[in-house]
C-alpha positions in Angstrom: -130.1 -86.0 -13.7 -132.4 -83.0 -13.0 -130.1 -80.0 -13.3 -132.8 -77.7 -11.8 -132.0 -79.4 -8.5 -128.6 -77.9 -8.2 -128.2 -79.0 -4.6 -128.1 -82.6 -5.9 -125.1 -81.7 -8.2 -121.8 -82.1 -6.4 -119.5 -79.1 -5.8 -115.9 -79.2 -7.0 -112.8 -77.5 -5.7 -111.7 -74.8 -8.0 -108.5 -76.5 -9.0 -109.9 -80.0 -9.3 -111.5 -82.1 -12.1 -111.7 -85.8 -12.7 -110.0 -87.6 -15.6 -113.5 -88.4 -17.0 -116.1 -85.8 -17.8 -118.3 -84.7 -14.9 -121.1 -82.2 -14.2 -120.4 -80.1 -11.1 -120.9 -76.8 -9.4 -117.7 -74.7 -9.7 -117.2 -72.3 -6.8 -117.1 -68.5 -7.1 -113.5 -67.2 -7.3 -111.7 -63.9 -7.6 -108.7 -63.3 -9.9 -106.2 -60.7 -11.1 -106.6 -60.6 -14.9 -105.7 -59.0 -18.2 -107.2 -59.5 -21.7 -105.8 -60.3 -25.1 -106.7 -61.6 -28.5 -105.4 -63.8 -31.2 -103.6 -67.1 -31.2 -102.4 -68.5 -27.9 -98.7 -69.2 -27.8 -97.5 -65.8 -29.1 -94.9 -63.6 -27.4 -97.8 -61.3 -26.3 -99.7 -64.3 -24.8 -96.7 -65.5 -22.8 -95.9 -61.9 -21.6 -99.5 -61.5 -20.3 -99.3 -64.9 -18.6 -96.0 -64.0 -16.9 -97.3 -60.6 -15.8 -100.5 -62.0 -14.2 -98.6 -64.7 -12.5 -96.1 -62.1 -11.0 -98.9 -59.9 -9.8 -100.8 -62.8 -8.2 -97.7 -64.0 -6.4 -97.5 -60.5 -4.8 -101.1 -60.7 -3.5 -102.8 -62.9 -0.9 -103.9 -66.2 -2.3 -107.1 -67.8 -1.2 -106.3 -71.3 -2.4 -102.6 -71.6 -1.4 -101.7 -72.3 -5.1 -98.9 -70.4 -6.7 -98.3 -70.2 -10.5 -101.7 -71.5 -11.5 -102.6 -69.5 -14.6 -106.0 -69.8 -16.2 -107.5 -68.6 -19.5 -111.0 -67.8 -20.4 -111.5 -68.1 -24.2 -114.3 -66.8 -26.4 -114.9 -65.6 -29.9 -116.3 -62.2 -31.0 -120.1 -61.9 -31.3 -120.0 -62.0 -35.1 -118.1 -65.3 -35.2 -119.8 -68.6 -36.0 -121.4 -70.2 -33.0 -119.5 -73.0 -31.4 -120.2 -75.6 -28.8 -117.9 -77.5 -26.5 -116.7 -80.3 -28.8 -115.9 -77.9 -31.7 -114.7 -74.9 -29.8 -111.3 -74.8 -31.6 -112.3 -76.2 -35.0 -115.0 -73.9 -36.4 -113.5 -70.4 -36.4 -109.9 -69.4 -37.1 -107.9 -69.6 -33.9 -106.6 -66.1 -34.7 -110.1 -64.8 -33.9 -109.9 -65.9 -30.2 -110.3 -63.3 -27.5 -109.1 -64.3 -24.0 -108.7 -63.3 -20.4 -105.6 -64.4 -18.5 -106.4 -65.1 -14.8 -104.7 -66.0 -11.6 -106.7 -66.6 -8.4 -106.3 -64.2 -5.5 -108.0 -63.8 -2.2 -111.7 -62.8 -2.4 -111.0 -59.8 -0.2 -108.3 -58.4 -2.5 -108.9 -54.7 -3.2 -108.1 -52.4 -6.1 -105.5 -50.7 -3.7 -103.9 -54.1 -3.2 -103.7 -54.6 -6.9 -102.2 -51.2 -7.5 -99.5 -51.8 -4.9 -98.6 -55.2 -6.4 -98.5 -53.6 -9.9 -95.9 -51.1 -8.8 -93.6 -54.0 -7.7 -94.2 -56.0 -10.9 -92.5 -55.9 -14.3 -93.3 -52.9 -16.3 -96.0 -53.5 -18.9 -98.8 -51.5 -20.5 -101.5 -54.2 -20.0 -104.6 -53.2 -18.1 -104.9 -55.3 -15.0 -108.2 -55.7 -13.2 -109.8 -57.8 -10.5 -112.3 -60.2 -12.0 -114.9 -62.5 -10.3 -116.4 -65.7 -11.6 -119.7 -66.6 -9.9 -120.6 -70.1 -8.7 -121.8 -71.9 -11.8 -122.9 -75.2 -13.3 -120.1 -76.6 -15.4 -119.0 -79.7 -17.3 -115.3 -80.4 -16.9 -112.5 -82.9 -17.3 -108.7 -82.9 -16.8 -106.7 -83.2 -20.1 -103.3 -84.8 -19.9 -100.6 -83.9 -22.4 -100.1 -81.5 -25.3 -102.5 -78.7 -25.9 -102.7 -79.8 -29.6 -104.4 -83.0 -28.4 -107.2 -81.2 -26.6 -109.6 -81.8 -29.5 -110.2 -85.4 -28.5 -110.7 -84.5 -24.8 -113.1 -81.7 -25.8 -115.0 -84.1 -28.0 -115.5 -86.4 -25.0 -116.6 -83.5 -22.9 -119.0 -82.2 -25.5 -120.5 -85.6 -26.0 -121.0 -85.9 -22.2 -122.8 -82.5 -22.2 -124.9 -83.3 -25.2 -126.1 -86.6 -23.7 -127.5 -84.5 -20.8 -129.0 -81.9 -23.1 -126.6 -79.2 -21.9 -125.1 -76.5 -24.0 -122.2 -74.1 -23.4 -123.3 -70.7 -22.0 -120.1 -68.8 -21.4 -116.4 -68.7 -22.1 -114.4 -71.8 -22.4 -112.2 -72.1 -19.3 -108.7 -73.7 -19.2 -106.9 -74.1 -15.9 -103.2 -74.9 -16.3 -102.3 -76.9 -13.2 -98.6 -77.0 -14.2 -96.5 -74.0 -15.0 -95.3 -73.8 -18.6 -93.4 -71.5 -21.0 -93.1 -71.6 -24.8 -90.3 -74.2 -24.5 -91.8 -76.5 -21.8 -92.3 -80.1 -23.0 -96.1 -80.7 -22.9 -96.3 -84.5 -22.5 -97.0 -84.3 -18.8 -99.0 -81.1 -18.5 -102.4 -81.2 -16.8 -105.1 -78.8 -17.9 -108.6 -78.6 -16.6 -111.1 -78.0 -19.4 -114.2 -76.4 -18.0 -117.3 -75.0 -19.7 -120.4 -73.3 -18.0 -123.6 -75.1 -19.2 -127.4 -74.8 -19.1 -130.2 -76.7 -20.7 
């Protein structure tokens, strides 16, 4: 497939991915977000996740979805380089930096965010509006526990490599099902999405 002819690459809805790896154009989207670092699953991680979900619920939503929380993951610039298949296996997980996101309407303003913040749980986290542009991505839906994402990422990475594509931005995980630290993970659905280029 000639990826320079992006019009020939199908577009995807923001909250959709097939169960098999695919190359698509992901749409631009606007989010309320906050940042963090370290291992996912900590008390701080879940607190940030709950805060972003609460703020987003108080703002107009452009996709009609409620409680869809997303995470962008990357490593510091001095970390060892990683590709899609080995994203979680080269560097210590404690080195991760992340941005917690929940989609809001594209016309959401800083004033809207400030108003929603006043009505949300008290927290010191810096909340901002954040936009992802339309981009070329490889993606797949992972079913089940987060600890089993290694195999799904290996398939996604092999799919990208076979097309001579490499990851060119933060690894994106879209959690289609709400979860807490105690939620059983067997039936969770997570879109694994990575921006790519030749």
